[in-house]
N, C-alpha and C positions, 0 to 999 in steps of 0.2 A: 505495499501501497506507500503511494508516493502522496505528499503533501503538496501541493504546489504553493508556492509563494508569491509576492510581487514586491519587489520594493520600490518602495514609497520615498523618493525624491526628497533629498532638506537640503538648507544653506545653497548654498553654490551651486548647487544641480537645480533650482529651481530656479534663482535667479545668480547672474554675476555679479555678487557686489559693488567690484573695481569698477563693473560695466559702470552699474546704474550712476554710484555716486561719479564718476566724471560725466556722463549726460550730463546729470544734475548741475554739475558745475562746480562743485568741489576740488578745491587747489590749498596748491601750499602755502599755509598762515591762518588759515582758515578755523573758525572756532567754530564748532560742531555737537548737538545734542544728541544723543540715540536716543529715543523715547521708550521704553520696554523693549530694551538691548535685547534682552531673551538670553539661554544660559549658553549660547555657544559665542556669542554678540558679532556675528559676520562684518555687517555693516558698521558696528563703531573700532573693530580691528583696521579692517580696511581702509577706513574713514583714517584713523589715525598715520598709519602707512601714506595717504594724501596729503593730511595736510603738517607729517614736520614736526621739526622740531619747534619751526616758529608758530606751527599750531597748536589746538586743543580740542580732545576731542572727550564728550560728558556721556556715559554709559548711563542710562537709569532703569532701575525697575524697581517695582515692587518686594521681590523676590531676595533676599539676602543671599542666599545660597546661589542665584543666578547671579549676581555681585562678584563675590569670591571667586566661583569658576571663569569670567572673564576676567577678574583683577587677576586670574593667575595665568590665563592666557597669554597678556596682555606683557605680565614680566619675561615670561619662558619666551615672547617673540623679541623681547627688550624694548618693546614702546612707553615709554615715561611719561610721554601726551598725554594717558587718557587716566581718564580719573575717573571711578564708580562711585553713582550718588545714590542714595534711596527714596524713594517718592513714589507717592500715592497720586496718580495723576486726574484724578477723579477729583481733588480738592482742591481750590482755588489754591495759590501759591504755595503752594508746598514743596515745590523743586528746588531746593536751596542751592541755587546757580543766578548769577545776580540776573537779573530784568534787564533786556533790551540791549543785549550782552553775545549776544551770538548770530554769526553770520546764516549758518543752517539748524532746523531742528528737523529730525528724522521721525516718520511715524510708520516703520514697517510693520504691517503683518498685525497691527495691532486694534485697530477702530473694530473689528469682529468681535474681539475681545471684552467689548464693554456696551455699556446702554448707554451711556453717557457722554456720545463722541461730541456734541458741543464744549460741555467742560476741560474736556482732553484737545482738543483744538484750541481752546481758549487760553488754556495753560502752557502748549508749547507755542503762542503766538506773542504773550509775555513775555517769555527771552528772547523773542528777536529784535536786531539792531532796530531802528524804527526807521534805516532806510537802507533798504534792498535787502533786508532779511527774507530768508524764504524758509520755507514749510516745504517740504517734500513729502506728500504722502503713498506708499504703494501698500494694496491689499488685494485681497482676492475679489477676481471677479462675479459676478451676479451668476453664475452659471455652474450647468452641473458638471462634477470633475471625478475622476476616479479616487479624489481625497482631500482634503483638505476640509475646512469648517461646513457644517450644513450652508446651505443656501440661503436660508430662512434667516440665518444669522452675519450673514452679508452685505455691507455699506455698497450703496452706487454710488457713480461717481458724480453722479446730478445732485443727492444724499450731498455729498461732502463740499462740493462749489456753494450748495447753501449757507450749509453753514459756515462757510471762509464766507461769501460774501456780507453775513452779520457780522462778522468780528474785522469787517474793513479788508478784508486780503482781497489781491488783487489774482489772478489765474495766470500764470504766466506762460506755462506750456503741460500738456499731457503727452503721456507715450506709453509702449509700450513695452511691460517692466517686464514679462518672462511670459510664458504658454496659459498663463492662471491666473497672472497679477497684471491691473492696471495701475499707472502713475500720474499724479497732477504735481505739478508744483503750484506755489501759491508766493507771492511776496509782499511786503508792507507795503 
């Protein structure tokens, strides 16, 4: 008797973090925050490599165990420009990062995990520089797929754009972030 198994892609198999970050414009010297960085910190670690020693990356998550994993991997890779920050993104002003300080905030595969989409986007917006700070949101397309979260809890680009408009953010551009993901970049 054989058991068939299907490998579910993850991390860079779903999206190439470096290509996505380059597409949205992350460059040397930038200050970037990865809100809801996840246990592997794919985007945080890649962003730290792109921004170099003149930049800074904040890897933010609500799970302290996740932050320990990301911190350990950053040290292993010799990335000393990455700082982990514990926060509950659903609570206003809970993220202990200086407001109006960041070039980029990333919300990658996060919004489907909360019902407080507006609050999370508001917290991200609070951290962005007034002039040209950018919020990049990448999430699951609202289509049936062989893996990923249930379609019913996924958020559409139109819903995100509506929240962004309420926050005074302007759509810069949209892009395909992979076969199962969409991306939108907003700016202040």
